[in-house]
C-alpha positions in Angstrom: 28.2 7.7 -7.1 26.2 10.6 -5.7 22.4 10.2 -5.7 20.6 13.4 -6.7 17.6 14.7 -5.0 15.2 17.2 -6.4 13.4 19.2 -3.4 9.9 20.3 -4.7 8.7 23.3 -2.6 4.9 23.1 -2.7 2.8 26.0 -1.2 0.0 23.7 0.0 -3.4 24.8 1.2 -4.1 23.9 4.7 -7.8 23.3 3.8 -7.7 20.8 0.9 -4.8 18.7 -0.3 -5.8 19.1 -3.9 -5.4 22.7 -4.2 -3.1 23.8 -7.0 0.4 24.5 -5.9 3.2 26.5 -7.0 6.2 24.2 -7.8 9.9 25.4 -7.9 12.7 22.8 -8.2 16.2 22.9 -7.0 19.0 20.2 -6.9 20.1 18.5 -3.6 22.5 15.8 -2.7 21.8 12.9 -0.4 24.7 12.2 2.0 25.0 10.1 5.2 21.2 9.9 5.6 20.6 13.6 5.3 19.3 15.9 2.5 21.8 18.6 1.7 21.1 21.8 -0.3 23.7 22.2 -3.1 24.3 25.8 -3.8 27.1 27.3 -5.7 28.7 28.8 -2.8 27.8 26.3 0.1 26.0 23.1 1.2 23.4 23.6 3.7 21.6 20.8 5.7 17.8 20.8 5.3 15.7 19.3 8.2 12.9 17.0 7.1 10.3 18.9 9.2 10.5 22.0 7.1 7.7 20.7 4.8 9.6 20.4 1.7 8.5 17.9 -0.9 11.3 15.5 -1.8 12.0 14.0 -5.3 14.9 11.6 -5.5 15.9 11.4 -9.2 17.7 8.1 -9.8 18.2 7.4 -13.5 18.9 4.0 -15.2 18.6 2.6 -18.6 14.9 1.8 -18.2 13.4 4.3 -15.9 13.9 7.3 -13.6 12.7 7.3 -10.1 11.3 10.3 -8.1 10.9 9.9 -4.4 8.4 12.6 -3.2 6.5 13.7 -0.2 2.9 15.0 -0.4 0.1 16.2 1.7 -2.7 13.5 2.6 -4.5 12.5 5.8 -3.6 9.7 8.3 -5.8 7.0 9.6 -7.6 9.4 11.8 -8.2 11.8 9.1 -5.6 14.3 10.3 -3.5 16.2 7.7 -0.2 14.4 7.2 2.8 14.4 4.9 3.7 11.0 3.6 6.1 9.8 1.0 5.9 7.8 -2.3 7.7 7.0 -5.5 7.1 7.9 -9.2 8.6 5.4 -11.5 8.9 7.1 -15.0 9.9 5.2 -18.2 12.9 7.0 -19.4 11.3 7.3 -23.0 8.5 9.3 -21.5 10.9 11.8 -19.9 12.1 12.9 -23.5 8.5 12.8 -25.1 6.9 14.8 -22.3 3.8 12.6 -22.8 2.3 10.1 -20.4 -0.6 8.3 -21.9 -1.0 5.6 -19.3 -0.3 5.6 -15.4 -0.6 3.0 -12.7 -1.2 3.2 -9.1 0.6 0.2 -7.5 -0.5 -0.7 -3.9 2.2 -2.4 -2.2 1.7 -5.9 -0.4 2.5 -6.7 3.3 5.8 -5.4 4.4 7.2 -5.3 7.9 10.6 -3.7 7.8 11.5 -0.1 6.9 13.8 -1.1 4.0 11.0 -2.8 2.1 8.9 0.4 1.5 8.9 1.7 -2.0 10.8 4.9 -1.2 13.6 2.7 0.1 14.2 1.5 -3.5 14.5 -2.0 -2.3 14.2 -4.9 -4.7 11.4 -6.3 -2.7 9.4 -3.2 -3.4 10.0 -3.0 -7.2 8.7 -6.3 -8.7 5.2 -5.5 -9.1 5.7 -1.9 -10.3 8.0 -3.3 -12.9 5.0 -5.1 -14.5 3.3 -1.7 -15.3 6.7 -0.2 -16.4 6.9 -3.0 -19.0 3.7 -1.9 -20.4 5.1 1.7 -20.7 3.1 3.1 -17.9 4.4 5.6 -15.4 3.9 4.1 -11.9 3.1 5.7 -8.6 3.6 3.7 -5.4 2.8 5.2 -1.9 4.7 4.0 1.2 1.5 4.1 3.4 1.4 5.6 6.9 4.2 4.1 9.0 6.9 4.0 6.3 9.1 6.4 4.5 8.9 9.9 6.2 6.2 8.6 8.6 8.5 5.8 9.6 8.3 6.9 13.3 4.7 5.9 13.4 3.0 2.4 13.7 2.1 1.1 10.2 -1.5 1.3 9.4 -1.4 -2.4 8.4 -4.7 -3.5 6.7 -6.3 -0.1 7.2 -7.7 -0.4 3.8 -9.3 3.1 3.3 -6.5 5.0 5.0 -3.8 3.3 2.7 -6.1 3.8 -0.3 -6.3 7.6 0.6 -2.7 7.7 0.8 -2.2 6.0 -2.5 -4.7 8.2 -4.4 -3.4 11.4 -2.9 0.1 10.3 -4.0 -1.2 9.7 -7.6 -2.9 13.1 -7.7 0.2 14.8 -6.4 2.3 13.1 -8.9 0.1 13.9 -11.8 -0.1 17.7 -10.6 3.7 17.8 -10.4 4.1 16.1 -13.9 1.7 18.8 -15.4 3.6 21.6 -13.9 6.8 20.1 -15.6 5.2 20.3 -18.9 4.1 16.6 -19.3 0.7 15.9 -21.1 -1.3 13.2 -19.3 -3.8 10.7 -20.5 -6.8 9.5 -18.6 -5.9 5.8 -18.6 -5.1 4.6 -15.1 -4.5 1.0 -13.8 -5.2 0.4 -10.1 -3.6 -2.8 -8.8 -1.9 -4.8 -6.0 -1.6 -8.1 -4.3 -2.4 -9.2 -0.7 -2.5 -6.1 1.4 -2.2 -4.3 -1.8 -5.2 -6.2 -3.1 -7.3 -4.8 -0.2 -5.8 -1.3 -0.8 -6.7 -1.5 -4.5 -10.3 -2.4 -3.8 -10.5 0.5 -1.1 -9.1 2.8 -3.7 -11.7 1.6 -6.2 -14.4 2.4 -3.6 -12.9 5.9 -2.8 -12.6 6.8 -6.5 -16.3 6.3 -6.9 -17.3 8.0 -3.6 -15.2 10.8 -1.9 -12.8 11.2 -4.9 -15.5 11.1 -7.7 -14.4 13.5 -10.4 -10.9 13.7 -9.1 -9.7 10.2 -10.2 -11.1 7.4 -12.4 -9.5 3.9 -12.7 -9.7 2.4 -16.2 -9.2 -1.0 -14.6 -8.6 -2.4 -11.2 -6.7 -5.7 -10.7 -6.7 -7.0 -7.2 -4.9 -10.2 -6.0 -5.6 -12.2 -2.8 -6.7 -9.3 -0.7 -8.3 -9.6 2.8 -11.4 -7.7 1.9 -13.2 -9.0 5.1 -10.7 -9.1 8.1 -13.2 -10.9 10.3 -13.7 -13.6 7.7 -9.9 -13.8 7.5 -9.4 -14.1 11.2 -12.0 -16.8 11.3 -10.2 -18.7 8.8 -7.0 -18.4 10.8 -8.7 -20.1 13.6 -9.8 -22.9 11.4 -6.5 -23.5 10.0 -4.8 -23.1 13.4 -1.7 -21.9 11.5 -0.8 -19.2 8.9 1.6 -19.3 6.1 3.1 -16.2 7.4 3.0 -15.9 11.3 3.6 -12.2 11.3 0.2 -11.2 9.8 -2.1 -11.8 12.8 0.3 -10.2 15.4 0.8 -7.2 13.1 -2.9 -6.8 12.5 -3.6 -6.9 16.4 -0.9 -4.5 17.1 -2.0 -2.0 14.6 -5.5 -2.0 15.9 -4.4 -1.7 19.4 -2.0 1.1 18.7 -3.9 3.3 16.3 -7.2 2.9 18.0 -5.7 3.1 21.4 -7.5 0.1 22.6 -5.2 -0.3 25.8 -4.8 -4.0 25.5 -1.9 -5.4 27.3 0.2 -7.5 25.0 1.0 -10.1 27.7 -2.7 -10.8 27.5 -2.6 -11.3 23.7 0.7 -13.1 23.0 2.8 -15.9 24.5 6.4 -15.4 25.3 8.9 -14.6 23.9 6.6 -12.4 21.5 4.7 -10.9 24.5 7.8 -9.0 25.7 9.2 -8.2 22.3 6.3 -6.5 20.5 8.1 -3.2 20.4 11.3 -4.7 19.1 10.1 -7.3 16.7 7.0 -5.6 15.4 6.7 -1.9 16.1 10.4 -1.1 15.4 10.1 -2.4 11.7 13.7 -3.8 12.1 12.5 -7.2 10.7 11.0 -8.7 7.7 8.1 -11.0 7.9 10.4 -13.9 7.1 12.9 -12.9 9.8 9.8 -12.6 12.2 8.9 -16.2 11.4 12.5 -17.1 12.6 12.0 -15.1 15.8 8.8 -16.8 16.6 10.0 -20.2 15.5 6.4 -21.7 15.0 3.6 -21.4 12.5 1.0 -22.6 14.9 -1.2 -19.8 16.3 -1.5 -21.5 19.6 2.2 -21.2 20.2 2.3 -17.5 20.1 -1.3 -16.3 20.7 -3.1 -16.5 24.1 -6.3 -18.6 24.1 -8.6 -15.7 24.6 -7.5 -14.0 21.3 -7.9 -17.3 19.5 -11.6 -17.3 20.2 -13.9 -15.1 18.3 -16.5 -15.5 20.9 -14.4 -14.2 23.8 -15.4 -10.7 25.2 -11.8 -9.6 24.6 -11.8 -10.7 20.9 -15.3 -9.3 20.2 -14.1 -6.1 21.4 -11.3 -6.1 18.9 -13.5 -7.4 16.0 -15.8 -4.4 16.5 -12.9 -2.2 15.3 -11.8 -4.7 12.7 -15.4 -4.5 11.0 -14.7 -0.9 10.3 -12.2 -2.0 7.6 -14.9 -3.9 5.5 -14.9 -2.6 2.0 -18.4 -3.7 1.1 -21.7 -2.6 2.4 -21.8 1.3 2.3 -21.3 2.0 -1.5 -22.7 1.0 -4.8 -20.1 0.4 -7.4 -20.7 2.0 -10.9 -22.3 -0.6 -13.2 -19.4 -0.4 -15.8 -16.6 -0.8 -13.1 -13.7 -3.0 -14.7 -12.4 -5.1 -12.0 -10.5 -8.3 -12.0 -10.0 -10.5 -8.9 -7.3 -13.1 -8.5 -7.0 -15.6 -5.7 -5.6 -19.2 -5.4 -7.8 -21.8 -3.8 -4.6 -22.9 -1.9 -3.8 -19.7 -0.4 -2.4 -20.1 3.1 -2.5 -16.8 4.4 -5.6 -14.9 2.9 -8.5 -17.3 2.5 -9.9 -17.3 -1.0 -13.3 -16.7 0.5 -12.3 -13.0 0.6 -12.2 -12.8 -3.2 -15.2 -15.0 -3.6 -17.4 -12.9 -1.3 -16.1 -9.6 -3.0 -17.0 -11.1 -6.4 -20.5 -12.0 -5.4 -21.1 -8.7 -3.7 -19.9 -6.9 -7.0 -22.4 -9.0 -9.0 -25.1 -8.4 -6.6 -24.6 -4.6 -7.2 -24.9 -4.9 -10.9 -21.2 -4.6 -11.9 -21.2 -6.0 -15.4 -17.3 -6.2 -16.0 -16.2 -8.2 -12.7 -14.1 -11.3 -13.2 -12.9 -13.7 -10.5 -10.1 -16.2 -11.4 -9.5 -18.9 -8.7 -8.2 -21.5 -11.3 -5.2 -20.2 -13.1 -2.9 -20.6 -10.0 -2.8 -23.4 -7.5 0.1 -22.2 -5.3 0.3 -20.9 -1.7 -0.1 -17.2 -1.0 3.6 -16.1 -1.6 4.2 -18.4 -4.5 0.9 -17.0 -6.1 2.0 -13.4 -5.6 4.9 -14.0 -8.1 2.5 -15.4 -10.6 0.1 -12.6 -10.1 2.7 -10.6 -12.1 2.1 -12.8 -15.0 -1.7 -12.5 -14.5 -1.5 -8.6 -14.7 0.6 -8.8 -17.8 -1.6 -11.4 -19.7 -5.1 -9.9 -19.1 -6.5 -7.4 -21.6 -5.8 -3.9 -20.3 -8.1 -2.1 -22.6 -5.6 -2.9 -25.5 -2.6 -1.6 -23.6 
């Protein structure tokens, strides 16, 4: 069965990504990894670098999926085309009315096939929750996945990923309006793990640089590393991590994107030291497959001692850049911000102190509708992520 692509050509302003665009649609066919233009007389290959916006229309009984590209900025603030997915409940396609939308911020992924635009099963479970509540869902790939798959992923770059997510949401809403849909203002912002960090960063951006452009009715963030220095310190206390990939992924991301010039043989122990490119940067392996490659959960078995010491000059250097990702400190949330934080006290990857710290900070800033739940679930990080779905379904989403 052929997969149909709709290519949306947008005349985008080079000055600002939110300038209204002229939208035209044509039908395309995906074949052997290439986008082909399907005309009455011929089929022509279209190169990805021509700046076309791609919408993949895949229909089933419940929804229709649109894969698209849009203009945003990368981790360095430079203009960049990224990819995302719009999940539209099929009933809304006929009614042409979307009263509720959700911005889903994906959790930690390591391999290319796990990205939302890859339509993998791994990438769909959390989006499905919002779809079950009748919402249209937007999910960005983030930098390093989808059409930016040739880049190192911006892992745990909270504001950069949040910016990519919000720009995807705005692009999707603009396109839907151009297609004749009426849109409501109710928007849920949610995610778990890395997605929890991105969700809180998106909340921050919605009340700072995006104020007046997007407003989240409710934010639900689960088990996010809101303070990476705190998270790293807990790794050292534990001496092992429930998912060994997260610390190497974080260090590689900061080294590559900030061009720190660190030699990986000084950071990692063999065989990881000689395989950073093939095991991490290549995005060929999932986090579970990485665990098998490293074959040890103990930090001391794959990390050099200097990078297992927060007081070493080498690690202090890295932590100086890590601190740039802290979500708190330089903004004051609106008093009526509606935010729900979830975290299991038995989390073995992201320490629950992250959510406790975030909750106390929100209270100190006068947020009246902040809620922290650390008692509903008692599982480890990955197990609790599955129950986070039930948490999102069970809370009162403004009568949704």
